[in-house]
C-alpha positions, 0 to 999 in steps of 0.5 A: 839513852846514855848508850845512844848518846855514846853512839852519836858521839862516836859517829859524829867524832864529837867527844865529851871530856869524860866517859865512864863505861860500866854495866853487866853486858861485857860484850857490848861494853868492850865493843863500844869501848873499842869503837870509841878508841877507833873513832879517836885513833883509827886502827892504831892500838898503841897511839902516842896520844893515848895513855892506858893505866889501871886505876890502882896504878895511876898516880896523880903526877902521871895523870896531871902530866898526861892531861897537861901535854898537848896531843902530838898526832891527833886532835885529842889526848886520851887517858884510859883508866881501867877499873877505877875505884872510888878510893883511887888517887885518880878518882879523888883528883877527878872529883875536884878537877874535872871542870878544869879539863881542856877541850883537847883532853878525853878521859875514858874510864872503862870498868871491866870488873869494878864499879863505883858504889852509887849507894855511897855519898862519894859514889853519887857525887862522882857520878854527878861530876862525870855526868856534868862534865861528860857521859856516864854510860851504863851498859846492861843486857839487851832486852829479849826482842833486841837480843833476838834480832842480834842473834839473827844478824850474827847467823845471817852474817855467817850465811846461815838461816834460823827462824824466830822459834829456834832463836827463842829456843836457843835463848831459853837453853843457853846463857844470854850474855852476848859472849856466850851466845856468840860462841854458841852461834859460831858452833851452830854455824859450823855444825849446820850447813844451811838451816839451824834447827832445834835438834842442832841446838840440842846437840851442839849448845852448852846448856846452862843450869836454868836450861837443865831445869827447863829440860827437867820440867819438860820431862815432867810434863811429858811424863818421861820419868827416865828422862826426868831422873837423868836430868836430875842426876846431871843437875846433881853433878853440876852441884845445883841446889835442890831447893832452887830446882824445886822452886823452878818446878813450882814456877813452871807449874804456876806458869802453866796454870796461869796460861790455862786460866788466861786461855779459858778466859778467851785471851788472844795469843798476843794478849797472853804474851803481854800478861805472861811476858813470854813469846814464840816457842816458850808461850806455845809450849805452855799453851800446849801443856795447859790444853793437855792438862785439866784445871783440877790436875794443875791445882793439885800439882800446885798444892804438892809443890807448895807442900814440898816448898814448906817441907824443904824449909824444915831444918831436918828436911832431906832436900834430895829425897823431897825433890825426887818425891816431888818429881815422881808425884807430879809425873803420876798426876799428869 
């Protein structure tokens, strides 16, 4: 909701006195920070009515001098504070004087690597002061549906074609932060002349550890022992925790088991999407797996995963050996 309000303010050129911009999605955060600046000063980066300081360096005298002077070449005088901490002088000053800001002043707090701790009393009070006198904008990662649309738009802008299943596959294989995704899209669009395919995604993209564990579970369900142990070797080279890999395998088997139960119960694909929180490529893959393996086999796979999980928590457990045995046992069962 706060992000939509920020968009509206930018479009209407109707600004609040304070904007606090934080959140985990760095790409969107930087994008709207730039859009806010452009809405104020156009394409002029070093505008005389705009002062930029890091929170730890900004003194109270600098801040008060900036906000007490009138803008010379625009309607607003902006003070942009990068990475403000609750203990910084500017934060303490704003907590007491935010209400006194003139209408021709705008303060933008742009949190790149810092964030005010909202669990503390001071943090809660600071957020209330900002919210009462401006806008607190928490920009978190997009949900999967909006992220899919964004990827398709980026591909279309580069005169390439990608279908929904391939977008879902791309999202399952790579990091979902938007900077990383944009980099993967650019690589794919350079590699593919017209249509982006699953094969191109396999060849070109940089896979995350999560994607490698998906690759491992694919190999297990495909009974491809050579591929499974090749992926295990790569995960070891990436220094991936063995217990985490076991947990991923356990989760994958559990999901296929749930898919089996839902499929047998007669649920439609759309109903299964809601129950499992999966769509497109991922759901279709799990349905295919569930149809191929009988329920008794899946229950035995779950039992082996559960026993391995218990064994892995023993202080004397050899996690590497347990993981290898788990993979072998599951491949034999399927």
